[in-house]
C-alpha positions in Angstrom: 0.0 0.0 0.0 1.1 3.6 -0.7 0.4 6.1 2.0 0.2 9.9 1.8 -0.7 12.1 4.7 -0.7 15.6 6.3 -2.0 17.0 9.5 -5.7 16.5 8.4 -5.8 13.3 6.3 -4.2 9.9 6.0 -4.8 8.3 2.6 -3.8 4.8 1.3 -3.8 3.6 -2.3 -3.2 0.1 -3.7 -1.5 -0.7 -7.0 -4.5 -2.6 -8.4 -6.4 0.1 -10.2 -4.4 2.7 -8.4 -7.5 2.5 -6.2 -8.0 4.5 -3.0 -8.5 2.1 0.0 -8.7 4.6 2.9 -9.4 8.2 3.6 -9.0 8.8 7.3 -9.8 12.1 9.0 -7.0 12.4 11.5 -8.9 15.0 13.5 -12.0 12.9 14.1 -10.6 9.4 13.5 -13.4 8.7 11.0 -12.7 6.4 8.1 -14.7 8.0 5.3 -14.0 5.4 2.5 -16.1 2.3 2.2 -14.0 -0.7 3.2 -15.0 -3.0 0.3 -17.0 -5.7 2.2 -17.0 -8.4 -0.5 -20.4 -9.7 0.7 -21.9 -6.3 -0.2 -19.7 -4.5 -2.8 -16.0 -5.4 -3.2 -14.6 -2.0 -4.3 -13.5 1.1 -2.5 -13.1 3.7 -5.3 -12.5 2.2 -8.8 -11.4 4.4 -11.7 -13.4 4.1 -14.9 -11.3 4.1 -18.0 -11.3 4.0 -21.1 -15.1 3.8 -20.9 -17.6 4.8 -18.3 -20.6 2.5 -17.9 -21.7 -0.4 -20.1 -21.1 -1.0 -23.8 -23.8 -2.9 -25.7 -22.7 -6.5 -25.8 -19.5 -5.4 -24.1 -18.2 -4.4 -27.5 -16.3 -1.2 -28.3 -16.5 -0.3 -32.0 -13.4 1.3 -33.6 -13.4 1.9 -37.3 -15.7 -1.1 -38.0 -13.9 -3.5 -35.7 -15.4 -4.8 -32.4 -13.3 -5.1 -29.3 -14.4 -6.9 -26.2 -14.3 -4.4 -23.3 -16.1 -4.9 -20.0 -18.3 -2.4 -18.2 -16.3 0.6 -16.9 -13.2 -0.5 -18.9 -10.0 -2.2 -17.7 -8.2 0.3 -15.5 -9.8 -0.8 -12.2 -8.5 -4.4 -12.7 -5.0 -3.3 -14.0 -1.8 -3.1 -12.0 -0.5 0.5 -12.1 3.1 1.5 -11.7 4.0 3.8 -8.8 6.0 6.5 -10.5 6.4 9.0 -7.6 5.6 9.0 -3.9 6.3 11.9 -1.6 4.7 12.6 1.8 1.7 14.4 0.3 1.5 13.1 -3.3 1.6 9.9 -5.2 1.6 9.4 -9.0 0.5 6.1 -10.6 0.7 5.2 -14.3 -0.9 2.7 -16.6 0.9 2.6 -20.0 -0.6 0.8 -23.0 0.6 -2.7 -23.6 -0.1 -5.6 -25.9 -2.8 -6.7 -23.5 -4.6 -3.3 -23.6 -4.2 -3.0 -27.4 -6.2 -6.2 -27.7 -9.3 -4.5 -26.2 -8.6 -0.8 -26.9 -6.5 -0.1 -30.0 -4.8 3.1 -28.9 -1.4 3.9 -27.5 -1.6 6.0 -24.3 -0.3 6.6 -20.9 -3.0 6.9 -18.2 -2.0 8.5 -15.0 -3.7 9.1 -11.6 -2.2 11.6 -9.3 -3.3 11.9 -5.7 -2.4 15.2 -3.9 -3.2 16.3 -0.4 -4.1 20.0 0.0 -5.0 20.8 3.6 -8.2 19.0 4.3 -8.8 17.9 0.7 -7.6 15.1 -1.6 -7.2 16.1 -5.2 -7.6 13.2 -7.7 -6.1 14.1 -11.1 -6.6 12.0 -14.2 -4.1 12.5 -17.0 -4.3 10.9 -20.4 -1.3 11.2 -22.7 -1.7 10.4 -26.4 1.3 8.3 -27.5 -0.3 7.2 -30.7 0.1 8.6 -34.2 -3.6 9.4 -34.5 -6.4 10.9 -32.4 -7.6 8.7 -29.6 -11.0 8.5 -28.0 -11.8 7.8 -24.3 -14.0 8.4 -21.3 -12.9 8.6 -17.7 -14.6 8.8 -14.3 -14.4 8.3 -10.6 -16.5 5.9 -8.5 -15.5 6.5 -4.8 -17.8 5.0 -2.1 -18.1 6.9 1.2 -19.3 5.4 4.5 -22.8 6.6 5.4 -23.5 6.9 8.3 -20.3 8.4 9.7 -20.9 7.1 13.2 -22.2 3.9 14.8 -25.7 4.1 16.0 -26.8 6.6 13.3 -29.3 5.9 10.5 -28.8 6.2 6.8 -32.0 8.3 6.7 -30.3 10.9 9.0 -28.2 12.0 6.0 -28.7 13.9 2.8 -26.8 15.1 -0.2 -26.7 18.8 -0.7 -26.1 20.2 -4.2 -24.2 23.4 -5.0 -27.1 25.0 -6.9 -30.9 24.6 -6.7 -31.8 23.0 -10.1 -34.4 20.6 -11.3 -32.7 17.1 -11.4 -33.7 14.5 -13.9 -32.2 11.0 -13.8 -31.6 9.1 -17.0 -33.0 5.6 -16.5 -30.9 2.4 -17.0 -32.0 -1.0 -18.1 -31.2 -4.1 -16.0 -28.2 -4.6 -18.3 -26.9 -1.1 -17.5 -27.8 0.8 -20.7 -29.8 4.0 -21.0 -33.4 3.2 -22.0 -34.1 6.7 -23.3 -36.5 7.3 -20.4 -36.0 9.9 -17.7 -37.6 10.6 -14.3 -37.6 13.6 -12.0 -35.7 13.4 -8.7 -37.5 14.8 -5.7 -35.5 17.4 -3.8 -36.0 19.6 -0.8 -34.5 22.8 -2.2 -30.9 21.7 -2.8 -31.2 18.6 -0.6 -31.6 15.0 -1.7 -32.6 12.8 1.2 -30.9 9.4 1.5 -33.1 6.4 1.9 -32.9 2.6 1.6 -35.0 2.6 -1.6 -33.4 5.7 -3.3 -31.5 3.4 -5.7 -34.2 0.8 -6.3 -34.0 1.5 -10.0 -30.1 1.6 -10.1 -27.9 4.7 -10.2 -29.2 8.2 -10.5 -27.4 9.6 -13.6 -27.4 13.4 -14.2 -26.2 14.4 -17.6 -24.7 17.9 -17.9 -25.4 18.8 -14.3 -24.9 22.5 -13.3 -23.9 21.8 -9.7 -20.1 21.1 -9.5 -20.1 20.5 -5.8 -22.1 18.0 -3.7 -21.8 17.5 0.1 -22.9 14.6 2.3 -24.5 16.1 5.5 -26.4 14.9 8.5 -29.3 16.2 10.5 -27.6 15.0 13.7 -24.2 16.8 13.5 -22.1 19.3 11.5 -19.6 16.9 10.1 -19.6 16.6 6.3 -17.8 15.3 3.2 -17.8 17.2 -0.1 -16.9 16.2 -3.7 -16.1 19.0 -6.1 -15.7 18.2 -9.8 -15.2 21.4 -11.8 -13.9 19.6 -14.9 -16.6 16.9 -15.1 -19.8 17.3 -17.0 -21.9 14.4 -15.6 -22.6 12.9 -12.2 -23.7 9.5 -11.0 -25.0 8.8 -7.5 -25.3 5.2 -6.4 -25.3 2.7 -3.6 -26.2 -1.0 -3.5 -29.7 -1.0 -2.1 -29.7 -1.0 1.7 -25.9 -0.8 1.9 -24.2 1.8 4.3 -22.4 3.8 1.7 -22.9 6.4 -1.0 -21.0 6.6 -4.3 -20.5 10.1 -5.8 -19.2 9.6 -9.3 -17.8 12.5 -11.5 -17.9 11.3 -15.1 -16.6 12.4 -18.5 -18.7 10.0 -20.5 -21.4 7.4 -19.7 -23.0 4.2 -20.8 -24.4 3.2 -24.2 -28.1 3.6 -25.0 -30.2 0.5 -25.2 -30.6 -0.8 -28.8 -27.1 -0.3 -30.2 -23.7 1.2 -30.0 -21.8 3.5 -32.3 -18.2 3.8 -33.4 -16.2 5.2 -30.5 -15.6 8.5 -32.4 -19.4 9.0 -32.5 -20.2 7.6 -29.0 -22.2 10.1 -26.9 -20.2 12.1 -24.5 -16.8 10.7 -25.7 -13.6 12.7 -25.5 -11.0 13.0 -28.2 -7.3 13.7 -27.8 -5.0 14.6 -30.7 -1.6 13.1 -31.4 1.0 14.3 -29.0 -1.6 16.1 -26.7 -2.3 15.6 -23.0 -5.7 15.7 -21.3 -6.1 16.5 -17.6 -9.1 16.7 -15.2 -9.4 16.7 -11.4 -11.9 16.3 -8.7 -11.6 17.0 -4.9 -12.7 15.1 -1.8 -12.7 17.3 1.3 -13.8 16.7 4.9 
């Protein structure tokens, strides 16, 4: 495990997926990251790359050729290289290989950089195009946070507060994880979304092109909170396994295919392109 820490936070990261495994508040002693109970959901905070969400038939289409690529891509199951590790920063990289080229025919270097800044953890995604052509990709975070914060509290004591008051509409997913084309309004109390055991009975809430770029987990019982700020991300997913004591806040650049068919990656909805020799960078922040 790789450790970074300052006076506020102690963070650990494993090489598989360069995945966060702990975010501990050193002031309160609270462990904020879900501890991957395999009987419930066996992840802490997987990174989604080079696709976000499901592909129809698990197939990525590139210039007429189909490549088998699982839901959320391969980064979360890949072993990253630890490039740099100082007291308050760690940089991991996943370069292309013969194995990645079999499922994603682009040459790249994908980096995840974790940096502590006072009471916040900055998570930076960097994609470097090492190919001789434009490459296409999506990327997103999937951190799961413990809710409630303290023993003896109830999930229903908590709510998610959005930065701005805006009408929220979720894009509905099929049982296979594809968009159905249907939407549904999400009931808010001003800027507050109350947490409940049945909130995710129809799978994740997916907000395309959301205006709010900051969401905060808060409680009716105390003033402690956790915020996720995602200034560079256009879309947001909110999810928990039904009845489980955690909440995933997922900043996305890209999302799943629509039910009924998939398109060439260059035409895929919400896809990002990167020209030869260029570098892409986007960051989000977790603060307590």
